[in-house]
N, C-alpha and C positions, 0 to 999 in steps of 0.2 A: 504494500500500500504506500503510495506517495502522498505526502501531506505538505502542502505549501503553507507557510506561516509568515504572516506579516510581522513587522518589528514594532514600529511606533504605534502605540495605542493597543497593542496586543501582547507584546512581551514587556515593553516599558511604556510609561505614560508619555503622552504627546509633549515633546519639548524640542522637536526638530528645529535646527540641525543638531542641537545638543542631544545627548542621551538622557532620557528621563529616568524616573525611579522605576525599579522592577515592579511589575504587577505581581502581587502575591501569588505564589505557586506556579507561575508561568513556566519558568525554566525547569523546575523540578518535575512538573507534569510532563513537559515535552521530553525530558530525559527518560521518564518512566514509559511514555508512549513508545519511544524508540526501542527500549529494552523489552517491554511486555509484548509488543505487536510486531517487532522487527520492521517498524515503519521507516521509510526513507523520508527525512525531513529536508525540505528546500526552503531557504530563506527567500521570501518574496516581498520585496520592499521597494519603495520609491527611491531609497538611498542608492547613490552611486559614488564611485571614486573614494575619496577620503572618508566620507560619512559611512559608506558601506563597509569599508575596512574596519572602522571603529565599531560598528554594530557586530560584525563577525567576531572581532577580538573580545568584545564585551561578553558575548555568549560563550566563547571558547574559554575565557578565564573562569567561567562558572561551570565548566564541564559539559557544555552543550555544543556539539559539532554538527554542522549541516553538511549534507551531501553536496549541495551546490547553492549558489546565491544568484538569484535573478536569472536562472538558467535551468534547463532540464538535466544537464549533466555538467561536471566541472569544466570540460574542454569546449563547451558550446560558445560560439562567438556571435556577435551581432552581425547580421547580413543586410547590407544595403539600408541600414537604419529602419528595418522593419520592426513593427511593435512586437514586444516579447509575448509569446503565447506559451503558457506553461501547461504541460500534460500532468495534471495531478488528480488524484481521486477525491481529495478533500482540500478545502481552503479554510484556514483559521485566520479570521480577520475581524477587527473591530468594526469595520464598515459593512459587515454582514447585515442582511435584512433582519431586524430584531436585535441588532447589537451583538456584543461578545458575551456569550454565557460565562458563568463562573468556570474556572479551570477544572474544578471537580466535576461539574456537569459535562464539560467537554470530554474528560477522560471516560466517564460512564457512557456517554453516547458512542464513543469509539469502541469501548469494551463490549457493549451490547450489540453493536452493529446497527443501532438505531440512528445513525447520523443523518439519514434523509428525512427523519421525522422532526417536527419543530421542537426546539428546546422547551423545557417547562417554563411557563411564564411566571410561575410563583414558586419560591423556595420556602418550604415549611420552616418556621422559626420555633425555637424552644421558648421564646419570650411571648408573653400575652400580648394580644393586639393593643395598639394605642387607643386611648379613649378619644372620642370625637372632641374637637375643640369647640369653643363657643360659637364661632362663625359657621362651622360645619353643621352643628346642631340647629342653628337658626335657619340656615339655607337648605337644610335637608340633604347635605352631602355625605 
């Protein structure tokens, strides 16, 4: 299984061209996906040049290695400035319809094979629901 993974907003918070803070569990979950499912991970990002190298090194320093970056395989080169088209089974990206699910949800979707079903829209909380505020009670919300 080939999984394309975005960087900004998916592995780290959006602070391009700087590298943002790591999104909790992103790198650990990706390493576990590689190990548990023998997944081939490809970094799929708008970053190029120096910024791309920085993103690759950021992940490498944390033990996450990608098979390729912005390409289907490491030796692939841009041809005639054609748009990049990646052949991946899955794309993990914060710009996904519905946004980026929690990394635990992402792992469970891959583990169960249910990655073509919508992610749960609600995560059950161990905390009691919040009480309605005055305005919500007044307006019926």
